[in-house]
C-alpha positions as CSV (number, residue, x, y, z in Angstrom):
1,M,124.5,72.4,60.0
2,K,122.8,75.6,61.5
3,R,119.4,73.4,62.0
4,F,121.4,70.5,63.7
5,L,123.1,72.8,66.1
6,A,119.7,74.5,66.9
7,L,118.0,71.0,67.2
8,A,121.1,69.9,69.6
9,A,120.6,73.0,71.7
10,G,116.9,72.7,72.0
11,A,117.3,69.0,73.0
12,L,120.0,69.7,75.5
13,G,117.6,72.7,77.3
14,L,114.7,70.3,77.2
15,G,116.6,67.6,79.0
16,A,117.8,69.8,81.6
17,L,114.6,71.4,82.1
18,L,113.1,67.7,82.7
19,R,115.9,66.8,85.2
20,R,115.6,70.1,87.1
21,A,111.4,69.4,87.2
22,R,112.4,65.7,88.5
23,R,114.5,66.8,91.2
24,R,112.1,69.4,92.8
25,P,109.6,67.6,94.8
26,L,106.1,68.5,94.2
27,Q,104.7,70.5,97.2
28,R,100.6,70.2,97.8
29,P,99.3,73.5,98.6
30,P,97.8,73.7,102.1
31,E,94.2,72.4,102.7
32,P,92.0,75.6,103.2
33,A,90.3,73.8,106.0
34,D,93.5,73.1,107.9
35,A,94.5,76.9,107.5
36,L,91.1,78.1,108.7
37,R,91.6,75.5,111.7
38,A,94.7,77.1,112.5
39,K,93.5,80.6,112.5
40,L,90.3,79.6,114.8
41,A,92.7,77.7,117.2
42,E,94.7,81.0,117.2
43,S,92.1,83.5,117.9
44,R,90.2,81.3,120.6
45,S,93.7,81.6,122.4
46,I,93.6,85.5,121.8
47,V,90.1,86.0,123.4
48,D,91.5,85.8,127.0
49,E,94.2,88.1,126.1
50,R,92.1,90.6,124.5
51,E,89.7,90.8,127.5
52,V,92.7,91.6,129.9
53,D,94.0,94.1,127.3
54,E,90.6,96.0,127.1
55,G,89.9,96.0,130.7
56,A,91.6,99.2,131.3
57,E,89.8,101.0,128.1
58,T,86.9,103.5,128.7
59,T,83.7,102.3,128.1
60,V,81.2,104.2,125.7
61,D,79.1,105.3,128.9
62,A,82.3,106.8,130.4
63,A,83.4,108.5,127.4
64,P,83.2,112.3,127.4
65,D,80.6,113.9,125.3
66,P,81.6,114.1,121.7
67,D,80.0,117.5,121.6
68,P,82.8,120.0,120.6
69,A,81.0,123.0,122.1
70,T,80.4,121.3,125.5
71,R,84.2,119.7,125.4
72,R,85.2,123.3,124.8
73,R,83.1,125.0,127.7
74,E,84.5,122.3,130.2
75,L,87.9,122.8,129.0
76,H,87.6,126.7,129.8
77,E,86.1,126.2,132.8
78,Q,88.7,123.9,134.0
79,T,91.4,126.2,132.8
80,R,89.8,129.1,134.8
81,R,89.9,126.9,137.9
82,T,93.4,126.3,137.5
83,M,94.5,129.8,137.0
84,D,92.5,130.7,140.2
85,E,94.2,128.3,142.2
86,L,97.7,129.5,140.8
87,G,96.8,133.1,141.3
88,R,96.2,132.5,145.0
């Protein structure tokens, strides 16, 4: 009797699993080429926006000297000039 109940429960479970699998439509994964085409189209539209956004950035030629000693010396000189102007 126990075997019959186990067999019946297994059959019912298998039947439910098959019905559920039939109800779900199979979805094909997107083609990698289509995804790449979409990314390429998006990046082309962003190029123009990027040029506008980066227009206000400081170029490498106009960037301050990365040497800390030079930067420190310039900052001290600027501070002294400001203090002299305030002291007048």
